[in-house]
C-alpha positions as CSV (number, residue, x, y, z in Angstrom):
1,X,24.5,-29.0,2.3
2,X,20.8,-29.9,2.1
3,X,18.5,-27.9,4.3
4,X,14.8,-27.2,4.5
5,X,15.6,-23.9,2.7
6,X,17.4,-25.6,-0.2
7,X,14.6,-25.2,-2.8
8,X,14.1,-27.4,-5.9
9,X,11.9,-26.2,-8.7
10,X,9.7,-28.9,-10.4
11,X,8.8,-27.6,-13.8
12,X,6.2,-28.9,-16.2
13,X,3.0,-28.7,-18.1
14,X,-0.1,-27.0,-16.7
15,X,-2.3,-28.7,-19.4
16,X,-1.5,-32.4,-19.0
17,X,-4.4,-34.8,-18.5
18,X,-5.1,-35.5,-14.8
19,X,-4.9,-39.3,-15.4
20,X,-1.8,-39.2,-17.6
21,X,1.6,-40.4,-16.5
22,X,3.1,-36.9,-15.9
23,X,1.0,-35.8,-12.9
24,X,1.8,-39.1,-11.1
25,X,5.5,-38.7,-11.8
26,X,5.4,-35.0,-10.6
27,X,3.5,-35.9,-7.4
28,X,6.1,-38.5,-6.6
29,X,8.9,-36.0,-7.2
30,X,7.2,-33.5,-4.9
31,X,6.7,-36.1,-2.2
32,X,10.3,-37.3,-2.4
33,X,11.6,-33.7,-2.3
34,X,9.5,-32.9,0.8
35,X,10.6,-36.1,2.5
36,X,14.2,-35.0,1.9
37,X,13.5,-31.7,3.6
38,X,13.6,-29.7,0.4
39,X,11.3,-26.7,-0.2
40,X,9.4,-27.0,-3.5
41,X,9.1,-23.9,-5.7
42,X,6.6,-24.1,-8.5
43,X,4.5,-22.0,-10.9
44,X,1.4,-22.5,-8.7
45,X,-0.8,-23.6,-11.6
46,X,-2.5,-26.8,-12.5
47,X,-1.2,-30.0,-14.1
48,X,2.3,-31.0,-13.2
49,X,2.8,-28.0,-11.0
50,X,-0.3,-28.8,-8.9
51,X,0.7,-32.5,-8.8
52,X,4.2,-31.7,-7.5
53,X,2.8,-29.3,-5.0
54,X,0.2,-31.9,-3.8
55,X,2.9,-34.5,-3.3
56,X,5.1,-32.1,-1.3
57,X,2.3,-30.7,0.8
58,X,0.8,-34.0,1.6
59,X,4.2,-35.2,2.8
60,X,4.3,-32.2,5.1
61,X,6.6,-30.1,2.9
62,X,6.8,-26.4,2.2
63,X,5.6,-25.3,-1.3
64,X,6.2,-21.8,-2.6
65,X,4.0,-21.0,-5.6
66,X,4.7,-18.1,-7.9
67,X,1.6,-17.2,-9.9
68,X,1.7,-15.3,-13.3
69,X,-0.9,-12.7,-12.3
70,X,-1.7,-10.3,-9.6
71,X,-3.9,-12.5,-7.4
72,X,-2.7,-15.2,-5.0
73,X,-6.1,-16.7,-5.2
74,X,-5.2,-18.3,-8.6
75,X,-2.6,-20.6,-7.0
76,X,-3.4,-24.3,-6.6
77,X,-4.6,-25.2,-3.1
78,X,-1.4,-27.1,-2.2
79,X,0.9,-24.1,-2.2
80,X,1.8,-23.2,1.4
81,X,3.1,-19.8,0.4
82,X,2.2,-17.8,-2.7
83,X,3.8,-14.9,-4.5
84,X,1.8,-12.9,-7.1
85,X,4.3,-11.9,-9.7
86,X,2.1,-9.9,-12.0
87,X,4.4,-10.5,-14.9
88,X,2.8,-13.4,-16.8
89,X,5.0,-16.0,-18.4
90,X,8.1,-13.9,-17.5
91,X,7.5,-15.3,-14.0
92,X,9.3,-18.5,-15.2
93,X,12.6,-16.7,-14.6
94,X,11.6,-15.9,-11.0
95,X,10.5,-19.5,-10.5
96,X,13.8,-21.0,-11.6
97,X,15.8,-18.3,-9.9
98,X,14.2,-19.2,-6.6
99,X,15.5,-22.8,-6.7
100,X,19.0,-24.2,-6.7
101,X,18.1,-27.0,-9.2
102,X,15.3,-27.5,-11.6
103,X,13.4,-30.7,-12.2
104,X,11.6,-30.6,-15.6
105,X,8.7,-33.0,-15.9
106,X,7.1,-33.1,-19.3
107,X,7.7,-31.0,-22.4
108,X,5.5,-28.0,-22.9
109,X,6.8,-24.6,-24.2
110,X,6.8,-23.1,-20.7
111,X,9.0,-26.0,-19.5
112,X,11.4,-25.4,-22.3
113,X,11.6,-21.7,-21.4
114,X,12.4,-22.6,-17.8
115,X,15.1,-25.0,-18.9
116,X,16.7,-22.2,-21.0
117,X,16.4,-19.8,-18.1
118,X,17.8,-22.3,-15.7
119,X,20.9,-23.0,-17.8
120,X,21.4,-19.3,-18.5
121,X,21.8,-18.7,-14.8
122,X,23.8,-21.9,-14.3
123,X,21.2,-24.1,-12.6
124,X,21.3,-27.8,-13.1
125,X,18.3,-29.2,-14.9
126,X,17.1,-32.7,-14.2
127,X,14.8,-33.8,-17.1
128,X,12.1,-36.4,-16.4
129,X,10.1,-37.3,-19.5
130,X,11.1,-33.8,-20.7
131,X,12.9,-32.1,-23.6
132,X,16.0,-33.7,-25.2
133,X,18.4,-31.0,-26.3
134,X,21.4,-30.9,-28.5
135,X,23.7,-28.0,-29.3
136,X,26.8,-27.0,-31.1
137,X,30.3,-26.2,-30.0
138,X,30.3,-25.6,-26.2
139,X,26.5,-26.5,-26.0
140,X,27.1,-29.9,-27.6
141,X,25.5,-32.6,-25.3
142,X,23.3,-30.0,-23.5
143,X,25.7,-29.4,-20.6
144,X,24.0,-29.1,-17.3
145,X,20.9,-31.1,-18.4
146,X,20.6,-34.5,-16.7
147,X,18.1,-36.9,-18.3
148,X,16.5,-39.4,-15.9
149,X,13.8,-42.1,-16.1
150,X,12.1,-42.2,-12.7
151,X,11.0,-39.8,-9.9
152,X,13.5,-41.4,-7.6
153,X,16.3,-40.8,-10.1
154,X,15.1,-37.2,-10.6
155,X,15.3,-36.5,-6.8
156,X,18.6,-38.2,-6.4
157,X,20.1,-36.2,-9.2
158,X,18.7,-33.0,-7.8
159,X,20.0,-33.7,-4.4
160,X,23.4,-34.6,-5.8
161,X,23.4,-31.2,-7.7
162,X,22.7,-29.3,-4.4
C-alpha cells in the first residue's frame, strides 16, 4: 500500500539547462509524487534532482537528498532531510536502494548507472525522456523498465509499481 514512507526516486541529469524541458518535467513529477503522499529521494544536486525536489517540497512533501560528498551543505535547498554519503558517484546505489521505484528523467551517465543499479536490485524503473534499452536473452525488451511520455504517466506507473 502507498504511504508517506513509500519513497520514489526521481533520477536525472544535474547538468540540464534550467529552461529546458527536463527540469519542468521533473518538477511536475516531484509535485505529483508529493501530492500522492510519496517521499521523494534524490541525489540532492542541481538540474533534474533540484527540480524534482522543488516540486515535491513546494507541494508540502518530504524530500530526502543523498549528497555525493561529506557536507550536507552541498544539497539543493529543497531537500527537507540530507544524508552526506562521502562516497561520490557510488552514492547512486544508496539513492536507488532508498526508494521502492525509480523515475528516470533525462539521459545522462549517472542516470544510466542508476537505472542499472535499480534493475540489479529488482526496482522498477519508469523512464521519462530517458534511456531506451535493449538486451539479449532474458534481458530482451529491458524487463522492468517502463517508458512513459508525461509526468502524469510517470507517477501513475510508479504508484502502480508500489
